[in-house]
VOTOR-211106 format. One record per residue (C-alpha): residue in one letter; x, y, z. Coordinates in steps of 0.1 Angstrom, whole numbers. Layout:
REM residues N
type:a, east:X, north:Y, up:Z;
...
//
This chain:
REM residues 335
type:m, east:-1, north:-2, up:-3;
type:e, east:33, north:24, up:-3;
type:g, east:19, north:57, up:-13;
type:k, east:-15, north:56, up:-8;
type:e, east:-29, north:87, up:4;
type:i, east:-47, north:81, up:39;
type:n, east:-73, north:109, up:49;
type:i, east:-64, north:110, up:86;
type:e, east:-98, north:118, up:101;
type:n, east:-112, north:92, up:84;
type:v, east:-92, north:69, up:96;
type:f, east:-94, north:75, up:128;
type:a, east:-130, north:79, up:127;
type:q, east:-137, north:47, up:111;
type:y, east:-111, north:28, up:136;
type:f, east:-126, north:39, up:167;
type:s, east:-163, north:35, up:155;
type:g, east:-154, north:-4, up:142;
type:e, east:-162, north:5, up:106;
type:l, east:-131, north:7, up:91;
type:s, east:-121, north:-20, up:65;
type:f, east:-103, north:-50, up:69;
type:e, east:-77, north:-33, up:44;
type:d, east:-74, north:-1, up:61;
type:s, east:-69, north:-16, up:96;
type:k, east:-40, north:-31, up:83;
type:i, east:-27, north:-4, up:70;
type:l, east:-36, north:16, up:103;
type:q, east:-17, north:-17, up:126;
type:d, east:14, north:-8, up:98;
type:w, east:20, north:24, up:107;
type:i, east:15, north:19, up:145;
type:t, east:39, north:-7, up:148;
type:t, east:67, north:13, up:129;
type:s, east:77, north:35, up:157;
type:p, east:72, north:41, up:192;
type:e, east:64, north:79, up:184;
type:n, east:33, north:66, up:159;
type:k, east:22, north:42, up:186;
type:k, east:23, north:73, up:215;
type:q, east:5, north:96, up:186;
type:f, east:-23, north:69, up:181;
type:l, east:-27, north:67, up:223;
type:a, east:-33, north:102, up:224;
type:m, east:-58, north:103, up:196;
type:k, east:-74, north:80, up:216;
type:d, east:-79, north:98, up:244;
type:i, east:-88, north:125, up:227;
type:w, east:-113, north:105, up:209;
type:c, east:-129, north:94, up:241;
type:s, east:-125, north:124, up:256;
type:t, east:-150, north:140, up:227;
type:t, east:-178, north:113, up:235;
type:t, east:-201, north:106, up:262;
type:d, east:-203, north:75, up:286;
type:s, east:-244, north:78, up:279;
type:d, east:-265, north:48, up:262;
type:e, east:-237, north:21, up:270;
type:q, east:-217, north:47, up:252;
type:r, east:-228, north:40, up:221;
type:f, east:-223, north:71, up:201;
type:d, east:-229, north:85, up:169;
type:k, east:-190, north:91, up:152;
type:m, east:-200, north:121, up:133;
type:k, east:-217, north:141, up:160;
type:a, east:-183, north:131, up:178;
type:y, east:-161, north:138, up:156;
type:q, east:-177, north:174, up:152;
type:r, east:-171, north:180, up:184;
type:f, east:-134, north:167, up:183;
type:l, east:-133, north:192, up:157;
type:l, east:-149, north:223, up:174;
type:h, east:-121, north:215, up:202;
type:k, east:-94, north:220, up:177;
type:e, east:-111, north:257, up:173;
type:k, east:-124, north:243, up:136;
type:k, east:-87, north:233, up:125;
type:i, east:-89, north:213, up:96;
type:i, east:-61, north:188, up:96;
type:q, east:-49, north:180, up:55;
type:p, east:-47, north:142, up:44;
type:l, east:-13, north:127, up:52;
type:q, east:9, north:113, up:27;
type:r, east:20, north:75, up:48;
type:k, east:56, north:81, up:58;
type:k, east:56, north:120, up:52;
type:n, east:71, north:131, up:81;
type:q, east:64, north:166, up:78;
type:w, east:23, north:157, up:76;
type:l, east:29, north:135, up:111;
type:r, east:41, north:165, up:127;
type:v, east:13, north:189, up:117;
type:w, east:-8, north:159, up:131;
type:q, east:8, north:158, up:160;
type:a, east:11, north:195, up:170;
type:a, east:-29, north:195, up:162;
type:a, east:-33, north:162, up:182;
type:a, east:-15, north:181, up:212;
type:v, east:-36, north:215, up:211;
type:a, east:-66, north:192, up:209;
type:l, east:-57, north:172, up:244;
type:l, east:-45, north:203, up:262;
type:f, east:-78, north:218, up:256;
type:i, east:-99, north:184, up:265;
type:v, east:-78, north:178, up:296;
type:s, east:-82, north:212, up:309;
type:y, east:-119, north:213, up:303;
type:a, east:-123, north:178, up:320;
type:v, east:-99, north:192, up:352;
type:f, east:-125, north:217, up:353;
type:k, east:-154, north:200, up:349;
type:q, east:-151, north:172, up:368;
type:g, east:-130, north:188, up:400;
type:g, east:-96, north:179, up:393;
type:e, east:-111, north:140, up:388;
type:q, east:-94, north:117, up:361;
type:n, east:-112, north:108, up:327;
type:t, east:-119, north:71, up:330;
type:v, east:-135, north:69, up:299;
type:q, east:-128, north:36, up:280;
type:f, east:-135, north:20, up:245;
type:a, east:-170, north:6, up:241;
type:d, east:-172, north:-30, up:241;
type:i, east:-182, north:-48, up:211;
type:r, east:-204, north:-76, up:216;
type:v, east:-221, north:-104, up:192;
type:e, east:-247, north:-122, up:209;
type:t, east:-266, north:-155, up:196;
type:p, east:-302, north:-164, up:210;
type:a, east:-315, north:-199, up:213;
type:n, east:-315, north:-220, up:180;
type:s, east:-296, north:-203, up:159;
type:r, east:-261, north:-197, up:145;
type:a, east:-241, north:-165, up:136;
type:k, east:-212, north:-161, up:117;
type:t, east:-189, north:-131, up:126;
type:s, east:-153, north:-115, up:111;
type:l, east:-136, north:-95, up:135;
type:p, east:-111, north:-70, up:123;
type:d, east:-81, north:-87, up:118;
type:g, east:-104, north:-108, up:95;
type:t, east:-105, north:-136, up:120;
type:i, east:-139, north:-157, up:112;
type:v, east:-159, north:-165, up:142;
type:w, east:-188, north:-190, up:140;
type:l, east:-210, north:-184, up:174;
type:n, east:-231, north:-212, up:184;
type:a, east:-264, north:-206, up:201;
type:n, east:-269, north:-188, up:237;
type:s, east:-231, north:-173, up:224;
type:t, east:-216, north:-140, up:235;
type:l, east:-187, north:-127, up:223;
type:i, east:-169, north:-94, up:236;
type:y, east:-143, north:-74, up:221;
type:s, east:-129, north:-37, up:223;
type:q, east:-128, north:-15, up:198;
type:a, east:-89, north:-16, up:197;
type:f, east:-88, north:-51, up:190;
type:g, east:-60, north:-57, up:166;
type:i, east:-44, north:-23, up:171;
type:e, east:-34, north:-31, up:209;
type:d, east:-41, north:-63, up:212;
type:r, east:-62, north:-92, up:198;
type:l, east:-81, north:-102, up:230;
type:v, east:-121, north:-115, up:229;
type:h, east:-141, north:-129, up:259;
type:l, east:-164, north:-160, up:250;
type:t, east:-189, north:-176, up:270;
type:g, east:-207, north:-204, up:248;
type:e, east:-193, north:-218, up:217;
type:g, east:-171, north:-207, up:190;
type:y, east:-156, north:-219, up:162;
type:f, east:-121, north:-197, up:153;
type:e, east:-107, north:-191, up:120;
type:v, east:-74, north:-171, up:128;
type:q, east:-56, north:-150, up:102;
type:r, east:-17, north:-151, up:115;
type:n, east:-2, north:-125, up:135;
type:e, east:32, north:-131, up:149;
type:n, east:33, north:-95, up:163;
type:l, east:-3, north:-98, up:176;
type:p, east:-13, north:-129, up:194;
type:f, east:-47, north:-140, up:197;
type:n, east:-63, north:-147, up:230;
type:v, east:-95, north:-161, up:241;
type:q, east:-110, north:-157, up:278;
type:t, east:-139, north:-181, up:288;
type:d, east:-146, north:-192, up:323;
type:g, east:-113, north:-208, up:339;
type:l, east:-92, north:-201, up:309;
type:q, east:-74, north:-185, up:283;
type:v, east:-67, north:-196, up:251;
type:n, east:-33, north:-178, up:236;
type:v, east:-26, north:-188, up:195;
type:l, east:-9, north:-166, up:164;
type:g, east:-32, north:-180, up:138;
type:t, east:-50, north:-214, up:137;
type:t, east:-82, north:-234, up:133;
type:f, east:-99, north:-246, up:167;
type:n, east:-131, north:-250, up:185;
type:v, east:-138, north:-239, up:224;
type:r, east:-174, north:-245, up:239;
type:n, east:-179, north:-235, up:277;
type:y, east:-215, north:-224, up:288;
type:i, east:-215, north:-211, up:318;
type:d, east:-244, north:-238, up:332;
type:d, east:-217, north:-267, up:315;
type:a, east:-200, north:-287, up:338;
type:e, east:-170, north:-291, up:311;
type:a, east:-152, north:-270, up:288;
type:v, east:-145, north:-285, up:256;
type:i, east:-111, north:-270, up:231;
type:s, east:-105, north:-289, up:199;
type:l, east:-77, north:-284, up:180;
type:l, east:-79, north:-287, up:145;
type:e, east:-49, north:-271, up:130;
type:g, east:-18, north:-252, up:144;
type:k, east:-7, north:-250, up:181;
type:i, east:-24, north:-231, up:211;
type:l, east:-13, north:-228, up:243;
type:v, east:-46, north:-234, up:273;
type:e, east:-37, north:-216, up:302;
type:n, east:-52, north:-234, up:337;
type:h, east:-65, north:-201, up:357;
type:i, east:-79, north:-223, up:384;
type:i, east:-50, north:-243, up:389;
type:q, east:-17, north:-223, up:383;
type:g, east:11, north:-245, up:363;
type:k, east:-11, north:-266, up:348;
type:d, east:-9, north:-248, up:312;
type:i, east:-16, north:-270, up:288;
type:e, east:3, north:-269, up:245;
type:m, east:-20, north:-287, up:226;
type:n, east:-12, north:-300, up:190;
type:p, east:-39, north:-307, up:157;
type:g, east:-63, north:-332, up:165;
type:g, east:-62, north:-329, up:202;
type:k, east:-95, north:-325, up:221;
type:l, east:-89, north:-306, up:261;
type:l, east:-121, north:-313, up:284;
type:f, east:-115, north:-293, up:316;
type:d, east:-134, north:-300, up:347;
type:k, east:-148, north:-268, up:359;
type:k, east:-155, north:-276, up:391;
type:s, east:-118, north:-289, up:400;
type:g, east:-100, north:-277, up:374;
type:e, east:-85, north:-307, up:363;
type:i, east:-75, north:-310, up:323;
type:y, east:-76, north:-344, up:302;
type:l, east:-63, north:-349, up:267;
type:t, east:-78, north:-367, up:242;
type:k, east:-77, north:-373, up:204;
type:a, east:-105, north:-353, up:186;
type:n, east:-134, north:-362, up:164;
type:e, east:-133, north:-330, up:134;
type:n, east:-166, north:-337, up:121;
type:a, east:-175, north:-338, up:161;
type:a, east:-162, north:-303, up:167;
type:v, east:-176, north:-285, up:137;
type:a, east:-207, north:-304, up:130;
type:w, east:-230, north:-274, up:150;
type:i, east:-219, north:-249, up:122;
type:n, east:-235, north:-273, up:95;
type:g, east:-271, north:-280, up:120;
type:y, east:-260, north:-311, up:137;
type:l, east:-260, north:-324, up:170;
type:f, east:-230, north:-344, up:173;
type:f, east:-222, north:-359, up:211;
type:d, east:-184, north:-373, up:214;
type:n, east:-189, north:-390, up:245;
type:e, east:-199, north:-360, up:264;
type:l, east:-216, north:-356, up:297;
type:l, east:-252, north:-362, up:298;
type:s, east:-257, north:-334, up:318;
type:d, east:-238, north:-313, up:294;
type:i, east:-259, north:-327, up:267;
type:a, east:-292, north:-320, up:278;
type:r, east:-281, north:-283, up:279;
type:e, east:-270, north:-286, up:244;
type:l, east:-308, north:-298, up:240;
type:e, east:-321, north:-268, up:259;
type:r, east:-302, north:-246, up:238;
type:a, east:-310, north:-264, up:202;
type:y, east:-350, north:-267, up:214;
type:n, east:-358, north:-246, up:238;
type:v, east:-372, north:-266, up:263;
type:k, east:-362, north:-271, up:296;
type:i, east:-344, north:-299, up:305;
type:t, east:-338, north:-318, up:343;
type:v, east:-309, north:-345, up:350;
type:q, east:-313, north:-368, up:379;
type:p, east:-279, north:-372, up:398;
type:n, east:-278, north:-407, up:395;
type:v, east:-276, north:-405, up:356;
type:a, east:-261, north:-369, up:353;
type:n, east:-223, north:-385, up:345;
type:l, east:-232, north:-405, up:320;
type:r, east:-217, north:-407, up:286;
type:f, east:-228, north:-409, up:247;
type:f, east:-219, north:-410, up:214;
type:a, east:-243, north:-400, up:188;
type:k, east:-251, north:-377, up:159;
type:f, east:-285, north:-358, up:151;
type:s, east:-299, north:-333, up:124;
type:l, east:-315, north:-299, up:137;
type:s, east:-339, north:-304, up:107;
type:t, east:-348, north:-335, up:106;
type:h, east:-351, north:-349, up:142;
type:n, east:-367, north:-332, up:171;
type:i, east:-364, north:-336, up:209;
type:n, east:-388, north:-367, up:210;
type:d, east:-368, north:-385, up:184;
type:i, east:-336, north:-378, up:204;
type:l, east:-353, north:-388, up:234;
type:s, east:-360, north:-416, up:224;
type:m, east:-328, north:-429, up:206;
type:l, east:-311, north:-419, up:239;
type:a, east:-328, north:-443, up:261;
type:s, east:-333, north:-470, up:235;
type:t, east:-293, north:-478, up:251;
type:g, east:-312, north:-491, up:281;
type:q, east:-292, north:-459, up:304;
type:i, east:-319, north:-438, up:308;
type:k, east:-357, north:-433, up:311;
type:y, east:-371, north:-399, up:303;
type:n, east:-406, north:-382, up:309;
type:i, east:-419, north:-354, up:294;
type:e, east:-444, north:-327, up:308;
type:g, east:-451, north:-297, up:279;
type:n, east:-419, north:-279, up:280;
type:d, east:-405, north:-299, up:312;
type:i, east:-383, north:-331, up:306;
type:i, east:-371, north:-350, up:332;
type:i, east:-341, north:-378, up:328;
type:k, east:-337, north:-405, up:353;
//
C-alpha cells in the first residue's frame, strides 16, 4: 500500500467507531507499529476521541457528532490528508492533536474538579439467541462462528493494541496469523493463546466441562484454576476441562464432531449427559432436568436439527437402556 493517501480524520473516526475496513485496519496497524512515536500518537488520539464522546447509552455514540465535537475542540482547524511516511504531515498532526488534548484535559479538570477522566472504549458485543447460529468477521480478518446462546465481546481497540476476545458459549475460530500480535480467547477458567490457527471452544456457564478441539496449528491453554497446569495442544487434540476441580484431560478430537454444529448437527462425542441436556435445551428451547444418578453418563450420537425433533433424540438416547424420561409440555425429566 506504499504511497496510498490516507485521510487521517476518516481513518481514526472509522476505526474508533468500529467501521474501518480490513485493508485500512492493516495499514493503520502497520503505521502504529513502525515506531514508538507513532504508537504514542495513536494513544493520544484515542484519549482525544474518548474525551469528546459521552458515556451515556452504554457508550454507543454517533461517530459523526463525536468527530464534529472533536473539530470544535480544535477551533475548527482542518487537518489535511496525510501521505504515509511523510514526516512533515505527521508533525502537523501531532501538533494539532497536542493542542486538542491540552484543551480537552483542561476542560475535563475544570468540569470534574480534578477527577481523572476514566472514559474507555465501548465494547463490541455479538450475541446469538437459542436455536440459532451466527458468523462474524473480526477487524483482523479472523472468522468466528457462534453457536446458540453464545456471546463474543471484544474492544474497539482490537487488532491495534491486542487481539483479545471474551467468549461465553461456543465458538469456532479461524484465526488470521500475526506473530507480532497473538490472538487470545478468554473464557470461564481458561485462556487460549494462539498466533493463527483453527479451533473450537465450548464453555457455557451451566456446563460441567469446557471442551476445546484443535483442528489446525498449535495453541497454549492457560488453566486459571490450577496454576502451572497450562497445556500446549497439537492438531487433532481435544481438551476436556473440569470446571469444578480445574483438572484437564487430553484426548483425540473428532474433527467432524467439533464443527458439526456449524452445519446444523448435534454431535455428542463421549459427552456427559448433563452437558448433552444443556445442548438440547439451547437447540430446542426446552427445560431439561437430569437426575444425579445419570448425570455423569457419557454418550456418542449424531443428530440433524432439521430432521430430528426433541422426542426423536430422547427416544434414541433411551434406546441404549441407560436412561428413561418423562415429558410434560416443555419440561423434560431424564432419570
